[in-house]
C-alpha positions as CSV (number, residue, x, y, z in Angstrom):
1,M,1.4,3.2,-8.3
2,K,1.3,6.3,-6.2
3,P,4.1,8.7,-5.2
4,I,4.8,8.9,-1.5
5,Q,6.7,11.3,0.7
6,P,10.3,9.8,0.7
7,V,11.1,7.2,3.3
8,S,14.4,5.7,4.1
9,V,14.6,1.9,3.7
10,W,17.5,-0.4,4.5
11,Y,18.2,-2.3,1.2
12,N,21.3,-4.4,0.3
13,G,23.4,-2.9,3.1
14,Q,22.6,0.7,2.6
15,L,19.8,3.3,3.2
16,V,17.8,4.1,0.0
17,S,14.9,6.5,-0.5
18,A,11.6,4.9,-1.4
19,T,9.3,7.3,-3.3
20,I,6.7,5.0,-4.8
21,L,4.0,2.8,-3.4
22,M,2.8,-0.1,-5.5
23,L,-0.5,-1.8,-4.4
24,Y,-2.2,-4.9,-5.9
25,I,-5.3,-6.7,-4.7
26,I,-4.4,-10.4,-4.5
27,H,-7.5,-11.8,-3.0
28,D,-11.0,-10.6,-2.1
29,N,-13.6,-13.0,-0.8
30,L,-16.3,-10.4,-1.8
31,E,-17.8,-10.6,1.7
32,T,-15.6,-9.9,4.6
33,S,-11.9,-9.4,3.7
34,A,-9.4,-8.5,1.0
35,Q,-5.7,-9.1,0.9
36,F,-3.3,-6.7,-0.8
37,Y,0.4,-7.0,-1.9
38,W,2.4,-3.8,-1.5
39,Q,5.8,-2.8,-2.6
40,L,8.0,0.3,-1.9
41,Q,10.1,1.4,-4.9
42,T,12.9,3.9,-5.5
43,A,12.6,6.5,-8.3
44,E,14.5,4.0,-10.4
45,N,11.7,1.5,-9.9
46,T,13.8,-0.8,-7.7
47,G,11.6,-2.7,-5.2
48,V,13.1,-2.2,-1.7
49,A,10.4,-3.4,0.6
50,Q,7.3,-5.6,0.2
51,G,4.6,-7.4,2.1
52,N,0.9,-8.1,2.4
53,L,-1.9,-6.3,4.2
54,T,-5.4,-7.7,5.0
55,M,-8.4,-5.4,5.1
56,D,-11.3,-6.7,7.1
57,G,-13.9,-5.6,9.7
58,Q,-15.2,-2.0,9.5
59,D,-12.4,-1.1,7.0
60,Y,-13.7,-3.6,4.5
61,I,-17.3,-2.4,5.0
62,D,-16.3,1.2,4.5
63,W,-14.2,0.3,1.4
64,D,-17.2,-1.6,-0.1
65,S,-19.4,1.5,0.3
66,A,-16.8,4.2,-0.6
67,S,-17.7,6.5,-3.5
68,D,-14.1,6.1,-4.8
69,F,-13.1,2.7,-3.6
70,N,-9.7,2.8,-5.3
71,Q,-8.7,5.9,-3.5
72,Y,-10.0,4.5,-0.3
73,A,-7.7,1.4,-0.7
74,W,-4.7,3.6,-1.4
75,D,-5.4,5.8,1.6
76,W,-6.0,2.8,3.8
77,A,-2.8,1.0,2.7
78,A,-0.7,4.2,3.2
79,A,-2.1,4.6,6.7
80,Q,-1.4,0.9,7.6
81,L,2.2,1.4,6.4
82,N,2.6,4.8,8.1
83,L,3.2,6.4,4.7
84,T,2.1,9.8,3.3
85,L,0.8,9.9,-0.3
86,A,2.3,12.7,-2.2
């Protein structure tokens, strides 16, 4: 989990502030692509938005050769979701 700059999310009929990004790898074919599950959470750990992201092409190649591949994945996912890691 990583803290993010707060974003407003519509959840159960009201706007709530998401401040945490959760990210899990759910599939990696170890060759050309990886799929991630993401979730935005409130400070109280309530999941308020979720989905999947697929990394492939040059992003996957760069991830595979990154010196800190975990941080690369966090940065990549945040960019895909238009989020800023705190």
